[in-house]
N, C-alpha and C positions, 0 to 999 in steps of 0.2 A: 535173425536176432539182432544183428548189427543195425539193420534198418529200423527195427522196433525200438532199440535203445536210443538211436538218434532222434526218432520221433518223440520219444518220451521226454528226453532232455529239452528238446525244443518246446514241447508243450508246457513243461514246468517253468521254463524261462519266460514264456509268454504269460503264464498265470501269475508269476511273481511281478511282472511289469504292470499288471492291471491295477493293483492298489496304488502304485507309484503314479500311474497316469491319472487316476482319480484325484489324488492329492495335488498333483501339479496343475490340474485344471482349476482347483480351488485357489492355487497360488497365482492365478492369472498368467500362467506361462504362455509365451508366444508359440507359434506353430513350429519354429525351429527346435525349441526345447522339447516340445511334445513329441516331435518326430524322433528325437534321439534322447530319451530321458536319462540314460545312465550317467553321462557326464554331469548333468545338473544335480542328480541325487548325490554324486560323489562330492561336488562342490559344496552342497549344503552340509554334508557330513563333516568335511574338513573345516569349513567356516565355524560350525557349531562347536567343534572340538577346540579350536583355537580360542574362541570366546570363553569357553568353559575354563580352559587353562589360564587365561588372563584373569578371570574373576577369582580364581583360586590363588594366583601368585602375584597379581598386579604388575606382572612383567609386560611392559608395552610391546615387546618384541612379538608377542603372540598376536597383538592387534595388527602389527605390520604384516605378519604371515597370513592373517585372515583377509587382508585387503584384496588380493586377486580373486579369491572365491566370492567374497562379498560383492565385489563389483560385477562379477558374472551373474550373480543371483538377482541383483537390482535391475540389471539390464534385461534379463530374460523372464524373471518371475517376480515382478514387483509387489505382489501381495502375499509373498511367502510368510510374512509375519510383520506386525507393527514393530516388534523388537528389531527387525532388520534396520529400521531407521534410528532407533535409539542407539544400537550398537554401531551403526554406520557413522553417527556423529562422533562417537569416541574414536573410531578407526581413522576417520578423515582428519580429526584434530591432531592425532599422533603423526599422521603423514605430513600435515602442514608444519608441525613443530620440527620435523626431521628433514624437511625439504632442503635440497642442496643448492638451490638457486632461487632468485626472486620469481623467475618464470615458473619454476616447478611449484612453488608455494601458491602463486596466483591460480595455477591450474587446479590444485587441490581445493582451494577456496571456492572456485567456480563449481567444482564437482559437489561440494557441500551444499551450495545454494540449489543446484539442480536436484540433489537428493530430496531436499525439502519440497521442491516443486512436484516431484514424483509422488511423494507422500501425500501431499494435498490432493493431487489428481486421483489417487487411489482410495484415500480414506477421508477426505474432506477436512474440516476444521481449518479452513483457510486463514481466518483471522489469527488464530493462535499460532499457527506455524509460519505465517508471514512475520509475525512479531518475533518468533523464535529465530528466524533468519536474521532479523535486525540485531537481536541480542548476540548472536554468534559473531556477526561482523564487528559489532562494537567491542567485544572481548578480544577478538583476534587483531583487528586493525587499529583499534582505539581512535585517536583523532584523525588519523589518515583515512579512515573510512566513514567520517562523519556524514558526508553528503549521501552516501549509499544507505547507511543504516537509518538516518533520519527519514529518507524517502520510504523505506520499508515499514518503519513504525507508523508513519502517516497512512500508508496503504492499509495496514492492519486495522487501524482505528476506523478508516473509511469503510472497510468491509464489515467491521463490527460483528454483532451477533453474540449469542451466549457463550461461544467457545473462546472469546478473547478474555484471557485472565486479567483480573484487575491490576495485578502487579505491573503489567506491561504499560499501564496508563501512566504510572510514575516515570518509567523509563522514557516514554513518549514525551512527557513534559520536560525531563532533563535534556533529552536530545534536542528538543525545540530551542531551549535556552542556549545550548552550546552552538546550535546552528545560527542563531541570531548574533551571538557574541563573535562568531567567526566572520560575520559580515555577509552571510548568504541571504539574509532577509531583514526586513524592518521589524522594530519591536512590537508592532501590532500583531505579528504572528504569535508572539508569546501570549498575548491577551486572548486572541481568538482560540488558540489551542487549549489554554487554561479553561475557557468556557466549555469546550468540548469534553475535556477530561473530567471536569467537575460534574457535568451533567451525567456522564456515563457512570461515574462512581456513586453519585447520589441514587441513580436508578438501581445499581447493584446493592446498595445499602437497603433500599426499600424492599427488594426481592428477598433479602436475607435477614430482615429485621427480627424474625422469630428465632434465629440461630445466633446465640450470643457470641459464640466463638468466631463464626464467620463475620458477624457484624463488627466485632472488635478488630479483626484483621483488615476489613475494608476501611474502617475509621483510620487505621494506621496508614493506609495508602492515601486517603484523603489528606491526612496531615503531611505526607510526603509531597503531594502535589502543591499544597499550600506553601510549604517551605520552599519548594523550587520557585514558586511564583512570587514570593514575598518581596524580592528586590524590585518588582514591577508593580507592586500592589497599592502604593499610596495613591490617594486621590489626586494629588498634584501631578504625579507621573502619568496617571490615566488621562488627565486633562491634556497634558503635554503630548501624549501619544496620539490622541484622537482629535484634538482641536483643528489641526490643519486639514485633516480629512473631512471634518464636518464643514468647515468654511468653504472647502472646494466643491462639496456636493451635499448641501444641506437637506435635500429632498430625496436622497437615496435611502429607500425604506430598509434595505438589508443592513446598511451601515448604521442607521438610526436604531435598529433592533440590537445590534452589537453594542453600541454605545450605552444605551439605556439598560440593557441586560447586565453588562459587566459592572456598571456603576451602581446598579441596585444590589448586585451580589456583594460588592465590596463596601456597601453603605456610604457611597459617595454621592448622596442625593441632595446636597446643599450647594453644589457647584452650579454656576450659571450654565455650563455646558449641558448638564443633565436636564435643567429646566427647558432649555431651547430644543434639545433633541426630543424630549418627551412631547412637547407641544406639537412639534412638526410631525412626529410619528402618529399621534392621535388624530391630527387633522387629515393626514394622508391615508391612514389605515385604521379607522376605529374598530376595535375588537375587544373581547374580554382581556386579552393580554395587554393591550395598550391602555385600557381603562385602569388596569392594575398599576401601570406605570404612572398614570395621571394621579391616582390615589396616593402613591408614594411621594410624588412631587408636592401634592397639596399638604401632606403631613410635614414635609420639610419647610413649607411656607407657613405652617401653623394654621392652615385653612382646613380645620378638622371636619367641619360639617360637609364641605365639598368632598373631602377625602372619603367620608363614609358613603356618600352617594356613588362615587366611582367604584369603590371597592365592592360594594354590594352588587353592582352591575357585573363586575369582573367575576365574582364568585359563581354566578349563574352559568358561566361558560368555560371554566377552567377545571382541571383535574390534577391528580397527583401532587407533585411538589409545588405546582403553581397554586393549587387550592390551599395548600399549607401556607404559602407565602401571603396569599390574599387574606386569609383569616388572621395571620399574624399582624399584617399591616392594619387590618380593620381594628384589631385590638389596640394598636398604637393610636389610631385615630380616635376611638372612643375614650381612651385614657386621656388624650389631649383635651377632649371635650368634657372630661370629668363625668362620663357616663360609666360608672364603675361596674355595674352589673352587666351592661352590654359588652364592656371590655372583657370581663371574665368569660362570658359566653363565647366571644370570638376566640379567645386564647384556648378554651377547652375544645372548640371546633378545630383549631389548628393542631392541637395534640392528637385529636382523633384522625386527622388527615395524614399525619406522619408520626407513627409510634416511636421513632428513633430520636426525636428531637426533645431536648430538655428545656429549651428557651420558653415555651408557653407556660410551663409550671413556674419558672423563675419570674416571669412577668406577673403572674397572679400573686406570687409571694411579694413582689414589689408593690403591687396594688394594696394588698392587705396591710403592709407595713406603713404605707403612706396615708392610710385612712384609719389610724388607730382610734381617733376621736369618735368614730361611728360606733365603736364597741364599748363606749363608756359605761353602759349599764352592767358591765361585769363587776363593778365596784373595785377594780384595781387599775382604774385610769385607762381602760381600753387595751391593756397589755395582753389580753387573751388573743388579740389579733396577731401578735408575734408567734404564738403557738401554731396557729393555722399557717402562717407564712413559712415557718420552719418545716412543717409537714410537706408543703409544696416543694420546698428546696430539696428535701430528701427524695421526693418523687422524681425531681429533675435529675438528680444524680443517678438514680436507678435506671432511668430510660436512656440516658446519654452519659455513660461512664468514661468520658474522655478526660484527660488530665486537665485541660483548660476549663471544662465545665465543672468538674469536681472542685477545682481550686476556687472558682468564682462563687459556687454555692457555699462552700465551707467558710469563705470570708463573710458572706452575708449571714450565715447561721451563727457564726461567732458574734457578729454585731447584734443580731436580734436577741440572742440568748442573754446578752448583757442587759437587755431591757425587761427580762422576765420579772414578775413580781417577787419580792422577798418572801421567805417562808412565813414571816410574821404577817405581812400584808395579805397573803393568800389565806392564812388561817382566820384573820379578822373578817375576810369576805366570805367565809364559809366554803373555801375551796381546798380540796385535799389533793396533794401531789400524786399524780399517776391515775387519777380518776377521769372518766370521760366528761367532757364539757362542751356545750354548744355555744359558740361565739355569737353574741347578740348583734343586732344591726344588720346591715346589708350583707355582711360576710356570711353569717348563718351556717358556718362549718362546724361539724362535730370533731373535736380534737381531744388532746390529753392535757391536763393541768401540769405545768412545769414551773419550778421555782429556781431562783439562782442562789 
């Protein structure tokens, strides 16, 4: 009987160990832990209980008590749970805050960084968690960790991918500026990294254009990047930053792309540096992108017919936001040449290329308001053109509801509304307030009669 009882207990213990073994295999446990599962299961149980008590009480002593078990789990079963890394960050930050010496604090910080490396190795999302490492160092070390956290933000952006949260691009830009101000790099780094951050955020905005909440959030990040960059954003400052580099290496294609790209983005296209860099780039590397830069340069020089030629060439070979910009510039060129219908077509094509931008509709509104005389057959002095212009401004606000765009549109709406015909003039012309009306002349839009 004794032998039978011993065998039965042994069998039961072995049976109980089977589920634990299966679970531990899923946790990615190493051979040592798999060979002796009981200590690991106990460590997990104690760790989870301490975390539970912390969440209930917010007493950080529970996190300190959880630290030895947590450390054991990460070292031996690194895929126990993604929560292992969320809780681990909280545990280690408590340990850092309570460190008794600089050496002990540094060791815990190093362990925090290593924890994120393990998380990346086991679960991926390298860009997101590399940026998370940077953010942790920034919060813990502040300016003392500038070189370290800037390098990590840069690495995260370089890795890229869909898992890099847009919020980190603002942090990346702020870190860049602090890095330059501290004397670790030249101001050109700010401009270069602004270009990178802006492009990535514009791409994110494109991908999330249909989601108004996400789009609004990303616009907020774009505003944050613009605000961080604004001290470096004037045309004179850009010329100062890049002139020496251009003079030293005027046929460096990559440098020419940077100069012309940033100066186009910031509308600094009337500076001599932009002209010279654009001409060199087009000569060295003719392409749709450089054709677009030539078109922009010709607009600045009021060479509108040449601009139309270059921009039409560019449109054939660009896509995404470049196509949007090419159509927008084409609209400018046709407007300069007083080809109103062609300008409107170009602006409408720009709006189709990027549904998040309100400028194309604002530009059409400006066209309508500047050609009031073409609608004179309305018998109210062409003032029906202002109704169509206001319609376009309302559309601009709806597709790009940023504070800046809304303010600009409302200012124009107020100005145009002051030119609406009086009730008497409208009545004498046979026009009834609120009724549909087709604006005569080249505008040809169906709108609503409005009076002042």
